[in-house]
N, C-alpha and C positions, 0 to 999 in steps of 0.2 A: 434756437431753443427746441429741445425735443417735443415730440408730440404730446398733447394734453393726456392721451390715453395712458402714457407711461405714468404721469402723476396720479391719475385716477387709480391705477393698479396699486401704486405705492401706498396710496391713502387707505385703500381697503385692506392692504397687507398690514398696515399699522393697526387698524381696527380690529382685524382678525387675531393678530399676535398678542396685542396688549389689552384689548377690550376698551370699553368706554371710559375706564378709570384714568386713562392718560390723556383724555380729551377735555377740553373746556369751552365754555361759551365764547363765541367771537365777540370781542369788545372793541369799539372804536375809541381811541384815547380822547380825552375831554378836549385837548387842544385842537384836534381835528374837527370836533363837533362844533366848536366855536368859530371856525373859519368860515366866512361868508361864502355862499354859493353864487356862482356866475350863472346868469340866465341866458348867455349868448351861445349856447350849444345848438349846433345844426343837426344833431343826430335825430333821426326819426324814432329811435328807441326812447329817447328822453321826452319826446312829445306825447308819449302814451300816458294815460291817467296812472297816478300812483297805485290804484287798485289792481290794474293790469300788471304793472311792474312787480307788485307784491305776489301776484300769482306766479309770475315767471320765477321769482325767488323760491316760492314754495315747491315748484316742480323741479328745482335744481338740486344736485347733490352738493356736499360741502365744498368741493373744489370749484364747481360751477358758480356757487354762491360767492366764494372768495373772488373769483375772476370778475364777476359782475360788480361786486363791491368796490374792487380796486380799479375799475374802469374810470370813474370820475367822482368828484365830491358829492355830486347829487345822488348817485346810486350808493355811495358810501353811507351817506346820511340816511337814505331809505332803508338800507340793510339793518340799521339799528331798530327798525320797527318789527323785526322778526328775530327769533332765537334760533341759533344753529351752533354746532360744535365743530372745532377743528383741533388737530393735535396740539397739545400744550408742551412747549419747550421746557417750561419750569418742572412740570410733572415727570416728564421723561428723564431730566437730569437728576431730579431728586431721587428717583427710583433706580438710578444708575442704568438706564436703558441707552445703550450706545449704538450708533449706526442704524437707527430705525428708518426704513425706506420711506415711510410716510412723512416723517419729520424733516428728513433731508430733502425730500421732493418739495415740501412746502417752502423750505428755506431757499431752494433753487428758484422758486417763483418770486420770492421777495428779495431779489439781489439788490444791494444798495447801488444807487445809480447817481451820476452826476446830473447836473441840470440839462445837459445835452443828451440825456437818456442813455448814455454809454455806461458800461459797468465800471464801478470804481475799482481800481487795482490796489487800494490801500488797506483792504481787509480780506481775510479768508475764512471760510465756513469751518467750524469746529464740529466734529461729529459727536463730541460728548455734551457740550453745553448748548449745541444747536444755535450758536450765535455767530454773527460775522465779527471776528475779532481783529483788532488792528494789527498791522504788520510793521509797526514802528518799534525799534528796540528801546527807545526812551520810554515808551508806555510800559513795556514789560519790565524795565528796571524799576519803575514805580510799583508794579504789581508785586515784584520779588520781595519788597519790604513788608508785605503783609503775610509772608510765610516764615516759619521758624528756621532760620539759617544758623542755627547753633552749631557747636562742634558735632553733636550727635546727629542732627538733621543733615549736616553737610554730606554724610555718607550716602543717604538715599536721595538727597537733592543734587548730588554731584552731576554735573552735566547740563545744569540749567542754562548756562550761557550758550552752549551748543544747541540746546533746543530752541532758544530764542533766535539764534542766528539762522537755524534752518527754517523756522516759521517765517521770519522776516524776509527771507531770500525770495525775489520776485518769481522764480521758477519752482517754488516749493510745491511738494506733493504731500506734505504732511496733513493729516486730518485731525489731530489733537492739538489744541493751542497749548502754550506753555502753562497757563493757569490751570487748566484741567490736568495737565501732566503733573503738576506740583500737588493738586488735590489728591490725584490717584496715588502718587507715591507716599504722600503723608498718611492716606487711609490704609495703604498696604503695609508700610514699613514703620510708620510713626507711632 
């Protein structure tokens, strides 16, 4: 994994380029909030009182807070007691901001993993929607049904199967998923 300094620089580049409008409050999903906490942690950090841990959060920048929150469920739960902002994938996508270094850096930190803590090879990161999208052709065949593949649309959506094949290839170097490719072509030519 690259140095955290790279992610910090990317994060501030995002803030500088797009302003605070593309950021939103960090929110822990309700399902994770309801997960019981285990008290069998041996960490000296977790033995500190919550007040001290909250002070540590308050002195950390957004990526530092994110790294702390993702360390364990206890710190994730504690992070809900503070308000802080991170880049928003939805806002970046809605405003057609593609390839943002801060958003891509954030996604590189949040790589889907197997239970063995190894990276999953079943998804790739899309630089347009900022989501890890599946690399299964059957998934993209179902997505295809949501786009207008009429005679008129076939002109500008021609090549969809090639796009899917390239995206799903294990050695792919594509950065735009087939769904975003269809949205972009529909927006430009439809």
